[in-house]
N, C-alpha and C positions, 0 to 999 in steps of 0.2 A: 454447387456448394451452398450451404445455407448461410444466412446472414450471421455475422459474429465478429467480435473483436479478437484479434490475435496479437501475440508478441512477435513481431517480425525480426527484431534484433536487439541485442544487449551490448552495450559498449562501456568501457571504463569511464570513470567520472571525467567530465569535460565542461569546464566553466563557460566555454563559448557556445554551448548548446542552450537554446531557449526552450524551457520546459513549460508544459501546460498543466501537468499533474505532479503530485508527490505520492509515493507509496512508502509506508513505514512498516518494516518488519520489527516487531517489538518482543523483547524478552522480559519476562517478569518472573522472579523466583526460579530462574533457570529454564522456564518453559516459554513456548510461543504463545503470545497473547493476541487473540483475534476478536473481532467485534461482529455482532449480528445486527443487521439493519432491521428496523421495525416491520418493514414490508416484505421480508424474505426469510427463508428457513436455512439459508446458507451462511457461511462464515467468510470474513474478509479482513484484509489488513486495514489498518487505519490509513487514511489518506484522502485525497480529493484534489480539486482544482486550486491552482495558485491564483490568488486574487491580484488585480491590477496594482502594481507598485510593491508587491510582496516578493521577497526573495524565496527561493525553494526551501531554504532552511527555516525561515519564519513560517512559511505555509506548513511545513512538517511539524513544527512545534504546536501550531494552532490546531491542526487536524488531530494530532496525537491526543491533546487534551480534550478536544470536543468529542472524540469518538472512543475514548477509554477512561478519561478522568485522570490521566497521568499528571502527577504534580511535580515529582522529582525524577529526572532522567538525564542521561547523556545521549547525544545524537551524533551519528557518524554518517557522512555521505558514503555510499557504496558504489553505485554505478548508475547508468541511465538506460532507458529502453525506448524503442519505437513501437507503438501500438497502432494498428490500422484496422479500420472497419471494412469488411469485405462483403460484397453481395455478388452471388453467382461467380465467385472466383476472381472478381475484379476489386481493386482497392478503391473505395469511395472517399475516404479521408484518413488522416492519421495525425499523430502528435507524439512529442517526446514527453517522457516522464522521468523524474528523479527518484532514485531508490535510496532510502535511508535505513539504518539500523538504530533502534533505540533500546537502551538498557534501562529499564524502569526500576527505580528504587522505591517509589511510593505512589500508590493509587489513591485518589480521593473518590468521592461519590461520582457516579456517572452524570455528566452534565445533561441538561435537557437538549436533546438533539434527535437526529433521525435514527440513532443507534439504540437498540433495546437492551443489550447486555454485552459483556465480554466473557471470554472463557479461555482457560489455559489448555494447551495441547502439547503433547510430547513431540509431535511431528505434524506436518500439514495434513488436515483431514481431506477426504475426497469431496466433501460437500462445500466447495468454495464458490463464491459468487462469480468469479471470472476464471473459469476452468481452462481457457486457452492462453491465459497470461500468468496468473499467480503461480502455478507449479514451475514454470520456467524461471520466474524471478526468484522463487524460493531456493532453487539450486545454487544461486550465488551467495546465499546467507545461511544455508542449513547447518553448516558446521558450527554455528554460534549457539545452537540449541541442544 
């Protein structure tokens, strides 16, 4: 088995879980809003690492703005997921992530960050940055788009 990160499980929201990441599925004008990293040709949700002392919700708000320019939005916690890095079929490491849904009312200019652009989609495209994780997580929120 090749090296790769997979989504090993998805659970309902649980405040007792310590998360390392946040993932935000964003709706803007009724469509899925994804971002493209400057160094890639694929699309991804907004999200990233939770910084020391930061709550998952605060991290989600920060990452959403940094990676989309979202100025006015509502944010809803959805669920959590366990992702693991596998090499040769064996788990090398793993971490929990918190999944949020954002309904964006207003986008401002894209802040200077690692993201090059955003684009709206009717559904999740095939060209996603994390193909073993994002489609599984999208199943939990796709009825919102």
